[in-house]
C-alpha positions, 0 to 999 in steps of 0.5 A: 681575254675572259674566261667562261671555262668553270671545271665540274665539281668532283667529289672525291678528287682522291678517286678519279674513278667515283669522282668521274661516276658522280659527274658523268655526262654525255660526250660534248664537242668542242671545235669538233673534239669530242670530251670525255665522258666522265670529266672536263679535266684531262691531263695535257689540257691547259687554261691560257690565262689573261695576260695579266696572269702571264702564265697558263694552269694545266688541268687534270692533274688530280686525275694523273698519277704521279710519276716514279720513274727516272726520266731523261727530262726534268720534270715539267711540274713546279714542286707540289704544294701541301694539300692539308695546308691548302684545304685550311684545316685546324691541323694546317700549318702555314708557311710563307711562300718562298720568294721565287727567283728571278733574271738580274733585270727582275723581267723574268721568273727562273723557271725551274728555279736553281738551287743555291749551289754552284754545282747546280747547271742552272747556275754556271756562267752564261759563256759556260753553258752557251760554249757548251751547246755550241760543242754540242750543237757542232757535234750534232751537225757533223752526227746529222749529217751522216744518213745522206753523207753518201748520196751523191757517191752511191755510183762510185762505191757501186764501181768500187765494189762491182755491186748495183746502186740499189745495193748501196742505197742499202748502206743508208737504210742499215745506217738507221737500223743502227741509229734505231737501236742506238737509241733505244740503248743509249737513252736509258744508260744516260738516264742511269749513269749521265750523258757525259760518259754516253757523249764520250763513249759514242764519240769514240765509236763513232770516230773507229766506225768512220776509219772502219768505212774509210778502209773496209776491203769488201760491201759487206765490211762497209755494210756492217761499219755503216750499222756500227756508225749508225748505233754510234751516231744515236745519242745525236737524235735522243740526248741533245734536248735533255741537255738543254733542258737541264742548262738552261732557264725555261725563257732561254731555251727556245732561242737554244733550241732553235739553234740546236735544230738549226745545226742539225737540220744543216748537217743533214742537208749541207754535209751531202754538199761538202761530201759530194765536193770531196767525192769529186776530188779525192774519192769516196773513202776520203769522205771517211776519212774527213769524218773521222778528222772532224769526229776527233775534233768534236771529241775533244770539244765535248771532252773539255766544255761539255761537263755533266749536266744530271741534277735531280729537281724531282718535286717533292714536299718541303721538310716540314711536310715529311711523314711523322713516325707512326707510333708518335704522332705529334698531335697525340704524343702528350696523350698517348698510353701504352697497354701492359700489353704493348709495353711488353712488345716494346720491351722484346728487341725481335720486334724491332723489325719483324713486327707489326711495325712492318705492316704495309702502309695503306695503299695512297695513289699520289697524284701530279703536283700534289704532295701526300698530306703528312698528317692524314697518312700519319693518322691512318697509319696509326689506326691500322697499327692500333688495330693490329694491337702492337705498338711501332719499333724505336727504330722507326723513325730512322727508317722513315728519315732513311727512306725519305732522304737515302732513296729519294735523294734527300731533295730537301735539304737534309742531304747524304743521309748517313754520308752526313755528320750530325754537325752538318758538315761532309766528312773529308773521305766523302768530299775526296770520293763522293762515290763512298757516301753510298758504301757509308749509307749501306747500314741504313738502307739496309734497314729500310730495305728488308721488306724488298727483294734481294735485286731491289736491295742491291739496286738501291745500294748501288745508287749514289747521292750525286745530286746530294753530294754536290749540292751542299760540296764545295764548288767544282773545279775545271779539272773535276768537272773533266770527269767522264765518269760519275757513278750510277745517278738513278737507282731504276732498273736498265731494262725497265728504263729500255723497255718504257718507250715501246710502251708508249705505242700503246697511247693513241697520240704517241702512236700518231706522232710516231707514223707522222714523224716516221714519214716526214724524215723517212721521205727525205732518206728516201729522196737522199737514196733516189737522187743519185739515180735521178740526177747522175742518169746519163739520160736525164740530167747527167750531173757530176757528183758536186752538182747532185751535191748542190741540189741539197741547197734546196731541201735546206732552204725550204727546211729553214722555211718549214721550221720558221714557219711551224711554230709561228703558225701553230701557236697562231692556230693554237691561240685562236682555237683557245680563245674560241674554246672559253681560253681552254688549249687542247693539244688537238689543236696542233693537229690543224697543222695537218692540212698543209702539211698533207698538201705540201708533202704529197705535192712535193712527192708527185711533182718531184717524180713527174718532173724527173721522169718528164726530164723537165728543167732540172730547177723543177724537180729541184724546187719540188724537192725543197717544197717537200723539205718544207711539208717534212719540217712542218710535220716533224716539229708538228708531231714533236709538239704534239706528243709533248703537249699531250703527255709532257711528263713522259717526253724524254721516252716519246722523242725515243719512240719517234726515232725509233719509228723513223730510223726502223719502220720507215727508214729501214724497211723502205730501202730494203725495196724503194731503189729496186721499186725505183729502178724498175717502175720510174720515178713517176709511177713510184713518187705518184704511189708514194704521195699517195701513201702520204695523204692516206696516213695524214688521214688518221689525222681526222679521227685523231683529232675527233677522239683524241681528248678521250684517247689522253683520259683513257691513257690516263685511267690505265696509267700503263707507264708506271703500272709496267 
């Protein structure tokens, strides 16, 4: 494919606002997408290079600030290169690029690049990684089916507690309340302390809540138990995709994510079928007893075969590009002369930490995909010190080294900070207990954080250099990998990590995706609350519980087709539109899928309600149920893909935002009134109205498609996530 696209020349990439003012243009349309007023290079846009290059080139990274907060997903960008070297100045040092590691057959370049450590999850054997995936996938299948698990037994539960069927349907809505709140808690906890303790703790709570549901003596007890159960199941929705990304290479992920999606989808549609058979033969309480037995088996699988998968792969400049000592830059060492006053300053110990050497460094904005220019920083900082008329302390090199290696994890080969001896070996005490590394490095960290608030100092000192230790430690034994707790893995504040997904509601692309995702999954939940009313009604189909469960075969087939078709058709549309756009891909191209989504879901919802009230043959509403599932799977896949393509660096938080919207803003709210509405107005009126709501909401795709690119650049300029 031949490319015609050329980036606009900018005055200075270090200052995007000045550069944009220098190149301001009137808005232009490209395939209906309104371009940004100032620049063509917007983060999220990608140049699709020719087949010969076999790679894509993201645009606008010079405008996007580098992420400084922790995330549940690995960094989407590779190790940044040195800008000083790329400029080809006389001060630049040329380094030979390291040869990329490939698969054994040499067909694929491994992305991300694994480290030379047997403890790196990417270096685990293929069998070990696949067993972890299957174990986790089975657990997700069980957890995914808990939402409609009582769909076929609503009438039985109503008879047991002497309440109405709409009240029983509320158990599903409150379960989704637990799901939404749980994901907000589970995600930041997993980021800071690892996914393994979250998985194991959640499964134990899942087991307890299932037993609680089985023995609930009254309706209120069942409601509370279902909330707790939803809270326990929440990691199923927000963590497994990150686990897959941590243990599989890029060329392996699509197939493995397909397995995970299929198991999750199968749970949502096949477990109601199994539960229906149990309700009819053993009673509804036995549904939860059997769930508890299966969950106990899941605990054994997760404990035995899913170790901690965390590994810090945050990009950082190479060791030779590290910031040099401000007072003695290499290129000025030979010619440096100190005045008498400067010598006097150096002779006073009291200046070691409190002198002008602790003046704040000039503010420098880090950009995504670029390393800091160490020589430029050193010159600027040295110039600032010269203006102040004071020399830096002799302790400065120690402080600078510790800030890079201790606080940021020493990612460039100089590991463990104070925990590493001069000879490069690890002490026996640290080998026996890696968490002691944090204690051993407290002194150097304290020196480095004199100007930090006490709370931040405590947080830094509590941080444990997990990756740094295991990068050079001997391979973990199987027994060591069974350890459920590895201490704190990141130094962010829990409350800040918890709030970040809610900040994304200010991002238009995330807001649109949240709406579409909530509608897509929410309608399936609404239908699960209505199948008992429609199919078990004595005046309509008079189905048994088992027959109601068999109805879920239709949405399962529709969901599988929707998931399979969504990716293929979307990729075809994207490639076609990128060719028309001179080889530049825009995430808004994904929004074209809103056309089949709106048509299939609207027709399915209206047809289901109309045919059910008209008492057509049972196959007619059942087929429409499958059509709804087909459209909803198209919608959920499109929503997730669009938000990830738009804000890849915040994909982990975005998934939490989408799930919160689905569970709270749709699942819970609709369950409060939908069953009563259906009982009073009839399925025809209700589902015609629901179809109209779906179509009206999908019309918001039009302004999103037109203004989406400008909205992306607006969020980059505001930088709300990193300014929080």
